C-alpha positions in Angstrom: 0.0 0.0 0.0 3.0 2.3 0.3 2.7 3.2 -3.4 -0.5 5.1 -2.6 -0.7 8.7 -1.5 -1.1 9.1 2.3 -4.8 9.9 2.1 -5.5 6.8 0.0 -3.3 4.6 2.2 -5.4 5.7 5.3 -8.6 4.9 3.4 -7.3 1.6 2.2 -6.3 0.5 5.8 -9.7 1.6 7.1 -11.3 -0.5 4.3 -9.2 -3.5 5.2 -10.2 -3.1 8.9 -13.9 -2.8 8.1 -13.7 -5.8 5.8 -12.0 -7.8 8.6 -14.7 -6.8 11.1 -17.4 -7.8 8.6 -15.9 -11.2 8.0 -15.4 -11.8 11.8 -19.0 -10.8 12.4 -20.2 -13.0 9.6 -18.3 -16.0 11.1 -19.9 -15.4 14.5 -23.3 -15.3 12.8 -22.6 -18.5 10.9 -21.5 -20.2 14.2 -24.7 -19.0 15.9 -26.8 -20.4 13.0 -25.0 -23.7 12.9 -27.4 -26.7 13.5 -25.1 -28.1 16.2 -23.7 -25.8 18.8 -21.6 -26.7 21.9 -21.0 -24.4 24.9 -20.2 -24.8 28.6 -22.7 -24.5 31.5 -22.9 -25.5 35.1 -25.8 -27.2 36.9 -26.5 -27.2 40.6 -23.4 -25.0 41.2 -21.0 -27.9 40.8 -21.9 -30.1 37.8 -19.9 -28.8 34.8 -21.7 -29.7 31.6 -21.5 -29.3 27.9 -24.7 -27.8 26.4 -25.3 -29.1 23.0 -28.0 -27.3 21.1 -29.6 -28.7 17.9 -32.9 -27.9 16.1 -34.6 -31.0 17.6 -33.1 -31.0 21.2 -30.9 -29.4 23.8 -28.6 -31.9 25.6 -27.1 -31.2 29.0 -24.1 -33.5 29.3 -22.3 -33.9 32.6 -18.5 -33.9 32.0 -17.5 -35.7 35.2 -20.0 -38.5 34.9 -20.2 -38.7 31.0 -23.9 -38.9 30.9 -27.0 -36.7 30.3 -28.5 -34.6 33.1 -31.1 -33.3 30.8 -32.6 -33.7 27.3 -34.9 -30.9 26.5 -37.4 -31.0 23.6 -38.2 -27.8 21.5 -41.0 -27.1 23.9 -38.6 -27.0 26.8 -39.7 -30.2 28.5 -36.9 -32.1 30.2 -37.0 -35.9 29.5 -34.4 -36.7 32.2 -34.7 -34.1 35.0 -31.6 -35.1 37.0 -30.7 -33.3 40.2 -28.7 -34.1 43.3 -30.3 -36.3 46.0 -33.9 -37.5 46.0 -33.1 -41.0 44.7 -35.8 -41.7 41.9 -36.9 -38.0 42.2 -33.4 -36.8 41.1 -30.0 -38.6 41.5 -31.0 -41.9 39.9 -32.2 -40.2 36.7 -29.9 -40.3 33.7 -28.9 -41.8 30.3 -27.2 -44.1 29.3 -26.0 -45.3 32.7 -24.0 -48.2 31.2 -22.3 -49.5 34.4 -23.5 -51.5 37.3 -22.7 -51.5 40.2 -20.3 -48.6 39.3 -22.4 -46.0 37.5 -20.2 -45.4 34.5 -21.7 -42.9 32.0 -24.1 -41.5 34.5 -24.2 -37.7 35.0 -24.3 -38.3 38.8 -21.1 -40.4 38.8 -18.6 -38.6 41.0 -21.3 -36.9 43.1 -23.2 -37.7 46.3 -23.6 -41.5 46.9 -21.6 -42.0 43.7 -18.5 -40.1 44.8 -15.2 -41.5 43.6 -11.8 -40.4 42.3 -11.9 -42.0 38.9 -13.8 -39.2 37.1 -14.3 -38.9 33.4 -12.5 -36.3 31.4 -14.9 -35.2 28.6 -13.6 -33.2 25.7 -14.9 -32.0 22.4 -12.7 -33.6 19.8 -14.6 -32.7 16.6 -16.6 -29.6 16.0 -18.2 -28.9 12.7 -21.4 -27.0 11.9 -23.6 -30.2 11.7 -21.5 -32.6 13.8 -19.8 -32.5 17.2 -18.0 -35.3 19.0 -17.4 -35.6 22.7 -14.8 -38.1 23.9 -15.1 -39.4 27.5 -12.4 -41.4 29.4 -11.9 -42.1 33.1 -8.7 -41.2 34.9 -7.8 -44.9 35.1 -8.6 -45.4 31.4 -11.0 -48.3 32.3 -14.1 -46.7 30.7 -14.2 -45.0 27.4 -16.9 -43.7 25.1 -17.8 -41.1 22.5 -21.0 -39.2 21.7 -21.6 -37.9 18.1 -24.2 -35.2 17.9 -26.1 -34.4 14.7 -29.0 -32.0 14.0 -31.6 -34.7 14.5 -30.0 -37.4 16.7 -27.1 -38.3 18.8 -25.1 -41.6 18.8 -23.1 -43.1 21.6 -20.2 -45.5 21.0 -19.2 -47.5 24.1 -15.6 -48.5 23.6 -14.5 -49.8 27.0 -16.1 -50.6 30.3 -14.8 -52.8 33.2 -16.1 -56.4 32.9 -17.2 -55.9 29.3 -20.9 -56.2 30.5 -23.2 -53.2 30.2 -26.7 -52.0 29.4 -28.2 -48.8 28.0 -30.7 -47.3 30.4 -33.3 -44.5 30.2 -34.2 -43.4 33.7 -36.1 -40.2 33.5 -39.3 -38.2 33.1 -41.2 -38.3 29.8 -42.4 -34.8 29.0 -40.8 -33.4 32.1 -42.7 -35.4 34.8 -43.7 -39.1 34.9 -47.4 -39.5 34.7 -47.5 -43.3 34.5 -51.2 -43.5 33.6 -51.1 -41.0 30.7 -47.5 -41.2 29.4 -46.8 -44.1 27.1 -44.2 -46.1 25.2 -44.4 -47.3 21.6 -42.7 -50.5 20.4 -42.3 -51.9 16.9 -45.6 -52.8 15.2 -47.3 -49.7 16.6 -47.9 -51.2 20.0 -48.6 -48.4 22.5 -48.9 -49.1 26.2 -49.2 -46.8 29.2 -46.2 -46.5 31.5 -48.2 -48.2 34.3 -47.7 -51.4 32.4 -44.3 -53.2 32.8 -43.0 -55.5 30.2 -40.0 -57.5 29.0 -39.3 -58.1 25.3 -36.3 -57.8 23.0 -36.9 -54.7 20.8 -34.6 -52.8 18.4 -36.1 -49.5 19.5 -38.6 -47.8 21.7 -40.3 -44.3 21.7 -41.5 -42.7 24.9 -44.3 -40.1 24.8 -46.1 -37.8 27.2 -49.3 -35.8 27.5 -47.4 -32.5 28.1 -45.8 -32.4 24.7 -46.2 -33.7 21.2 -42.6 -34.8 21.0 -41.2 -38.2 21.6 -37.9 -39.7 22.8 -36.6 -42.5 20.6 -33.9 -45.0 21.8 -32.3 -47.2 19.1 -30.1 -50.2 20.0 -27.6 -50.9 17.2 -26.7 -54.3 18.7 -28.6 -57.4 17.4 -29.3 -60.4 19.5 -29.9 -58.6 22.8 -30.8 -61.3 25.4 -33.4 -59.1 27.2 -34.9 -55.6 27.3 -37.5 -54.4 29.7 -39.5 -51.5 31.1 -41.0 -50.7 34.5 -41.9 -47.4 36.3 -39.9 -46.9 39.5 -40.6 -47.4 42.3 -43.0 -49.9 40.7 -44.7 -50.5 44.1 -44.9 -48.1 47.1 -41.7 -48.0 49.1 -41.5 -47.5 52.8 -42.0 -43.8 52.3 -45.0 -44.3 49.9 -43.0 -43.2 46.8 -44.4 -44.6 43.6 -43.9 -44.1 39.8 -41.2 -41.3 40.0 -39.2 -42.2 36.9 -38.9 -44.6 34.0 -36.6 -47.6 34.1 -36.1 -48.8 30.6 -33.1 -50.8 29.5 -31.6 -52.5 26.5 -30.0 -55.4 28.2 -31.8 -55.0 31.5 -33.6 -58.0 32.9 -37.2 -57.5 34.1 -38.2 -56.1 37.5 -39.1 -59.6 38.8 -35.8 -61.3 37.8 -33.4 -61.9 40.7 -30.6 -60.9 38.4 -32.3 -57.6 37.3 -29.3 -55.6 38.5 -26.8 -57.5 36.4 -26.3 -56.0 32.9 -26.9 -58.5 30.1 -25.2 -56.9 27.0 -21.7 -58.0 25.9 -19.5 -57.2 23.0 -17.7 -53.9 22.2 -17.7 -51.5 20.6 -21.5 -51.0 21.0 -23.7 -48.2 19.9 -26.9 -46.5 21.1 -28.8 -43.7 19.3 -31.2 -41.3 20.9 -33.4 -38.7 19.1 -36.2 -36.3 20.0 -39.0 -36.7 17.5 -41.3 -33.9 16.3 -44.2 -36.2 17.3 -45.0 -39.8 18.0 -46.8 -40.7 14.8 -45.8 -43.8 12.8 -44.5 -41.6 10.0 -42.1 -39.7 12.2 -40.9 -42.9 14.0 -40.3 -44.7 10.7 -38.5 -41.8 9.2 -36.0 -41.6 12.1 -35.5 -45.4 12.3 -34.7 -45.5 8.6 -32.3 -42.5 8.9 -30.5 -44.2 11.8 -30.4 -47.5 9.9 -28.9 -45.8 6.8 -26.3 -44.0 8.9 -25.3 -47.3 10.5 -24.5 -48.8 7.1 -22.2 -46.0 6.1 
């Protein structure tokens, strides 16, 4: 620019500065408009989380425990509703909760009754406009997994867990609060049953629905040949304090509520995958479309 007269050099520099500001602002707007956005947040003053925002859902992912404390649908209803204490009213709630008796991949892992010194380190290892990946690994390197977030679903890959036995659980609150009589679950074949009705059956996927919201929560098991899957509300009978029906207990690889071995995970074989998605509604059309999308992605 030195070949220009002083007045022109000043104008040129000012133009370059304005152009730089324009491109920087444009980049910020593009990031804000990206279909997958990741930021940091803290719940309950001590649970550091990633907040993953997509068009279909907002995920609150606990870094220490490597599990979801909340999954909010576009209406703002929280399908997990985890908080400290309260047993089934709070600290038990989570997804995917792969470990037993040690609660690996549970947002509450490392807190309260689950206090330990083998925390997960969770880090964003891939960040693109329509795809983010979070890698999670314990300090002792004995449990490892990754979540891949897309605009319309999220897929978990379990890479390592002590004992190589696991399950994928959903313990939470359809639509924000469990109403066992009016909330429901849909299984393949269009079978819809209220959440008062426990069952055991091997299923490739389930969709939970609630009266408070048109949305649904789909869970898709990528493993074939699961020995057992089951659902029951919890507590399924009044406990000593009278508590009843405070959260769902659904599990791929979880034996039914009457089985003496119900607390022993039944899935084996790694790596293993689970996909979750918040659906626009619980119609057959929406369910089929998402199941086909997940199936197509699995083949890639």
